[in-house]
Every structure is written in structure tokens, then in C-alpha cells.
C-alpha positions in Angstrom: 7.6 16.0 -28.7 7.0 12.3 -29.4 10.5 11.4 -29.0 10.7 13.4 -25.9 7.6 11.7 -24.5 9.0 8.2 -25.3 12.2 9.1 -23.6 10.4 10.2 -20.5 8.4 6.9 -20.4 11.6 5.0 -20.8 13.2 6.9 -17.9 10.3 5.9 -15.7 10.6 2.3 -16.8 14.3 2.3 -16.0 13.9 4.1 -12.7 11.2 1.7 -11.3 12.3 -1.4 -13.3 8.9 -1.8 -14.6 9.7 -4.4 -17.5 12.5 -6.1 -19.2 13.0 -7.2 -22.8 11.0 -10.2 -24.2 8.4 -10.0 -21.4 4.7 -10.6 -22.1 2.4 -7.8 -21.0 -1.4 -7.6 -20.7 -2.4 -4.0 -21.5 -5.6 -2.6 -20.1 -7.2 -0.3 -22.7 -10.6 1.5 -22.1 -10.6 3.5 -25.3 -10.0 6.8 -23.6 -7.0 9.0 -24.3 -4.7 7.7 -21.6 -4.9 4.0 -22.4 -4.6 4.5 -26.1 -1.7 6.7 -25.7 0.0 3.8 -23.4 -0.8 1.1 -26.1 0.7 3.3 -28.8 3.9 3.9 -26.8 4.3 0.2 -26.0 3.9 -0.5 -29.7 6.7 1.9 -30.5 8.9 0.5 -27.7 8.3 -2.9 -28.9 11.0 -2.9 -31.4 13.5 -2.1 -28.6 12.2 -4.4 -26.0 10.9 -7.2 -28.1 7.9 -7.9 -25.8 4.6 -9.6 -26.5 1.5 -7.3 -26.0 -2.1 -8.5 -25.4 -4.9 -6.0 -25.4 -7.5 -6.3 -22.7 -11.0 -4.3 -22.7 -13.9 -4.5 -20.3 -17.3 -3.5 -21.6 -19.6 -2.8 -18.6 -22.5 -1.8 -20.8 -23.1 1.2 -18.6 -23.2 4.0 -21.3 -25.4 2.3 -24.0 -24.2 3.1 -27.5 -21.1 4.8 -26.2 -19.9 1.5 -24.5 -20.2 -0.4 -27.7 -18.3 2.4 -29.6 -15.6 2.3 -27.0 -15.2 -1.5 -27.6 -15.1 -1.1 -31.3 -12.4 1.5 -31.2 -10.2 -0.6 -29.0 -10.8 -3.8 -31.1 -10.0 -1.8 -34.2 -6.8 -0.3 -32.6 -5.7 -3.8 -31.6 -6.2 -5.1 -35.1 -4.3 -2.2 -36.6 -1.3 -3.0 -34.4 -1.7 -6.7 -35.1 -2.4 -7.5 -31.5 -4.5 -10.1 -29.7 -7.6 -8.6 -28.3 -9.5 -9.8 -25.3 -12.8 -8.7 -24.4 -15.0 -9.0 -21.1 -18.5 -8.2 -21.6 -19.9 -7.5 -18.1 -23.5 -7.4 -17.5 -24.1 -5.8 -14.0 -26.5 -7.3 -11.6 -26.7 -4.1 -9.6 -28.7 -1.2 -10.6 -25.7 1.3 -9.9 -22.5 -0.8 -9.3 -19.9 1.1 -7.2 -16.5 2.1 -8.6 -14.8 -0.4 -6.4 -17.0 -3.1 -7.8 -16.1 -2.3 -11.3 -12.5 -2.0 -10.4 -12.6 -5.5 -9.0 -14.2 -6.7 -12.2 -11.7 -5.2 -14.3 -8.5 -6.3 -12.3 -9.8 -9.9 -11.9 -10.2 -10.2 -15.5 -6.7 -8.8 -16.3 -5.2 -11.2 -13.7 -7.0 -14.2 -15.3 -5.3 -13.1 -18.7 -2.0 -12.8 -17.0 -2.1 -16.2 -15.4 -3.6 -17.8 -18.7 -0.8 -16.3 -21.1 1.8 -16.5 -18.2 2.4 -12.7 -18.7 4.9 -10.8 -16.7 2.9 -7.8 -15.9 -0.6 -6.0 -16.3 0.0 -2.4 -17.8 -2.2 0.4 -16.6 -2.4 3.9 -17.9 -2.6 5.8 -14.8 -0.9 9.2 -15.1 0.7 12.0 -13.0 -2.9 13.8 -12.8 -4.4 10.5 -11.7 -1.9 10.2 -8.9 -2.5 13.9 -7.7 -6.4 13.3 -7.6 -6.1 10.1 -5.9 -3.9 11.6 -3.1 -6.3 14.4 -2.6 -9.4 12.1 -2.6 -7.9 9.9 0.0 -7.0 12.9 2.3 -10.6 14.1 1.9 -12.0 10.7 2.9 -9.3 10.0 5.4 -6.5 7.6 5.0 -3.3 6.3 6.3 0.1 5.6 4.7 -1.2 2.7 2.9 -4.1 4.5 1.1 -2.0 7.6 0.4 0.5 5.6 -1.4 -1.8 3.3 -3.3 -1.0 4.4 -6.8 2.6 3.1 -7.2 4.8 2.7 -10.3 4.7 -1.0 -9.6 2.5 -2.9 -7.3 3.2 -6.6 -7.6 2.0 -7.5 -11.2 0.7 -4.0 -11.9 2.9 -1.4 -13.6 2.1 2.1 -14.5 4.7 3.5 -17.1 3.0 6.7 -17.6 2.9 7.5 -13.9 5.3 10.5 -14.4 3.6 12.0 -17.3 0.8 14.7 -17.2 -2.7 14.4 -18.9 -1.8 17.5 -21.0 1.4 15.9 -22.5 -0.8 12.8 -23.2 -3.3 14.8 -25.3 -0.4 16.6 -27.0 1.2 13.1 -27.7 -2.0 11.7 -29.2 -2.4 15.1 -31.4 1.0 14.6 -32.8 0.5 11.0 -33.5 -3.0 11.8 -35.1 -4.6 9.3 -32.8 -8.4 9.2 -32.0 -9.8 8.3 -28.6 -13.1 8.2 -26.9 -14.2 10.6 -24.3 -16.2 9.2 -21.3 -18.8 12.1 -20.5 -19.3 10.9 -17.1 -15.9 12.3 -16.4 -17.5 15.7 -16.5 -20.3 14.9 -14.1 -19.9 16.8 -10.9 -21.9 14.3 -8.9 -18.7 12.1 -8.6 -16.3 13.4 -6.0 -13.3 12.5 -8.2 -14.7 14.8 -10.9 -15.3 17.6 -8.4 -11.5 17.3 -7.3 -10.4 17.3 -10.9 -12.4 20.2 -12.1 -13.0 22.3 -9.1 -10.5 21.7 -6.4 -7.2 21.1 -8.3 -7.8 24.2 -10.7 -8.5 26.3 -7.4 -5.2 24.9 -5.9 -3.3 25.7 -9.0 -4.6 29.2 -9.5 -4.7 30.3 -5.9 -1.9 28.4 -4.1 0.6 26.5 -6.1 0.8 26.2 -10.0 2.8 23.1 -9.7 0.4 21.4 -7.3 -0.3 18.3 -9.5 3.3 17.5 -10.0 4.0 18.2 -6.1 1.3 16.0 -5.1 2.2 13.3 -7.5 5.8 13.3 -6.3 4.7 13.2 -2.7 2.5 10.1 -3.3 5.6 8.4 -4.9 7.7 9.2 -2.0 4.9 7.9 0.4 4.8 4.8 -1.7 8.5 4.3 -1.1 8.0 4.7 2.6 5.3 2.2 2.7 7.2 -0.4 0.7 10.0 -0.3 3.1 7.7 -0.7 6.1 5.6 -3.4 4.3 8.5 -5.5 3.2 10.0 -5.7 6.6 9.6 -9.0 8.4 8.0 -9.3 11.8 9.6 -7.3 14.7 8.3 -9.7 17.5 8.9 -13.4 18.1 6.5 -15.7 16.3 5.7 -19.4 16.7 4.3 -21.0 13.4 2.8 -24.3 13.3 0.3 -26.0 11.0 -0.7 -22.8 9.3 -1.2 -21.0 12.9 0.7 -18.1 14.2 1.2 -17.3 17.8 2.7 -14.2 19.5 2.9 -12.5 22.8 0.4 -9.6 23.1 2.6 -7.9 25.6 5.4 -7.7 23.0 3.2 -6.2 20.4 1.7 -3.5 22.6 5.2 -2.5 23.7 5.9 -1.4 20.0 5.4 2.2 19.0 1.6 2.7 17.7 2.8 3.3 14.1 4.8 0.1 14.0 2.0 -1.9 15.8 -0.3 -1.0 13.0 2.4 -2.1 10.3 3.0 -5.2 12.4 -0.5 -6.2 12.4 -0.9 -5.7 8.8 2.2 -7.9 8.1 0.6 -10.5 10.4 -2.9 -10.5 9.3 -2.4 -10.2 5.5 -1.6 -13.9 4.9 -5.0 -14.9 6.5 -6.8 -12.4 4.4 -6.0 -13.7 0.9 -2.9 -11.2 0.8 -5.0 -8.1 1.3 -4.5 -5.6 3.9 -6.8 -5.6 6.9 -9.4 -2.7 7.2 -9.1 0.0 9.8 -12.0 -1.5 11.6 -10.4 -5.0 11.8 -7.2 -3.4 13.3 -9.3 -1.4 15.7 -11.2 -4.6 16.9 -7.9 -6.5 17.2 -6.4 -3.6 19.2 -9.5 -3.5 21.5 -9.2 -7.3 22.2 -5.5 -6.9 22.9 -5.9 -4.2 25.3 -8.9 -5.7 27.1 -8.6 -6.3 30.8 -11.4 -8.9 30.6 -10.4 -12.4 31.8 -12.4 -14.2 29.2 -11.0 -15.2 25.8 -11.3 -12.6 23.0 -12.2 -13.8 19.5 -12.5 -11.9 16.4 -13.5 -13.4 12.9 -13.2 -11.7 9.6 -13.4 -13.1 6.1 -12.0 -16.6 7.1 -9.6 -15.1 9.5 -9.9 -16.0 13.3 -7.9 -14.1 16.0 -8.0 -15.5 19.5 -6.5 -13.9 22.5 -6.1 -16.1 25.6 -4.3 -14.4 28.4 -1.0 -13.1 26.8 -1.2 -15.3 23.7 -2.5 -14.4 20.5 -3.4 -17.1 18.0 -4.1 -16.3 14.2 -5.7 -19.0 12.1 -8.0 -19.5 9.0 -11.2 -21.3 9.5 
């Protein structure tokens, strides 16, 4: 089983060109089954790929003694594999920090390590079940193509070699390798929407509608990701004037495009002024409202350092 599992991971790596020999990788390890499986797989593949591995762990101190035990296991595992271990001890200021806040803390830490050690990628242990759960969550909350395809095998420096393996196969791999891992009891708490999707909705869909629902949802998410990448990587469709960090274009030219392409065009145009991040739905809505306005006065929108000014048919984008 172990050999078959490794082969499947290598197929994913080859299919999506996730890493090359002799690269340096930052591996995010929480102490849970997925990340410890990922680390063990990378150690086994190290002989073939000759890459350098750095183990990175964040202790949020949210679960008391359990958080300390998580950290101790990851540290001991890194020592067992003779790998450098990096720890961020995060003491929250908020009473109950959001999942998004914790994610930002984690990824910022990984990115700082990547820059410090000039690493080629940050390796995350998301698997096929995570992909299926995330797609359902985004559908429930409402999302466009960007959100529905968020968990891709490669997203800039983030890579996910386990994205085509199931959680069941990961547990079987750990059992066969006699590897211990930590269990986060909050993953069973039904007050979190993700846990409701994992423990209630997905089992219902498997039993009553489609036994292969996780696999099919994950494959759908990957296909949506490919479509999104195609749209995202296309350049501007309308003529632009660029000067001294300012972009100008015709409002009329933009509005003549199909609605779906207008949204993608705005993302492409606004992203450089938002530190490389996609604009929110609200920002796009406000921009579109300004572009369609029949008022004669200038329309000005500001957001996180971006200033969008419409004067007649001319739209100017700049940072302030």
C-alpha cells in the first residue's frame, strides 16, 4: 500500500509540475494525520529528488496542553528525520480569532521562512476530502469561479502534493508506516460549518445520492481551477494607457464586454493596486456602479490604498 500511495503522489507531482530535484521546500506540519503523512512521504522521496526540507509549525495556544503536545510531536518528528524545525508561538490578541485570521498568521510565517531560506515552495497537506469540503462550503456561502477553484495543486509558491489522495488512504498509510499523529478534537465540533459539511452533509450525499461524491467534487474543483487559471493569466482585453504607476482606460470599452469577462478584466486591472490580491465582490460592485452611473460629477472609489476615478469616459487607477 505504501508503494502505491507514493506512486500516486509522484503522479500528482508530475502532472502539475509541483517540484523539481534539488529544490528547497518549507513543509507546514500541524501534528495532525495529513501533515505528518505529507512529511513522511517527502522524506521517503528525498532520496529520489535530493531536495532540502524545512519543517514549519505554528502553535496558536488555543487548546491548552493539546497545543503543546502538538508542538512537541512535530519537533520530535523533525528531529527523527534530522530536519531543521521552525516554530511560531502565536499568542492571540483576540478572544476568539477567526479561521481566516489564523490562516493569515500561518501563511505569513511560511512565506517569511520561504524568503529567508530562498525556498522554492511551501508544501501544504490539503487532500482530496479537503478539496470536496471546501467546494461545498463555498457553494453554501456563495462564491464565483475564483472561490470555487481556490484550492489548486499549485498556487504561486503553495503546492499540495496530497490533493488527489483521500483522507482514508492517508490514515491507512500512517497505519502501515506505524506513524503516530495528533487529533484535533475541534474537528468534531458541530458548531463549525466545515465540520457539519464533513460529518453530516457529505455522508448524506454519499449514502443517498452519489457514493463517489468526494472524488467527483474534488475533480470538479480542479477543473474549475484550470478554467480560472486560464482566465486569470490572460492579459487585458481593452486598450490601456500606463504612466507613472497609473492605468487609464475607456469606461465604454470595458462595459461593451460580456459580463463575465468584465469581472475577470476588473480583477486583472485592480489586482496590482491591491498588493496582488483579488478585489472583493463589494469592490467590483462599487466600481461597476460608478462606471454605469449617469451622473456628470466625477466618481471616486477608494479601498485599501487603491483609488479608482471615473471622469467622463476615462477611468484612472492608482495607489494613494
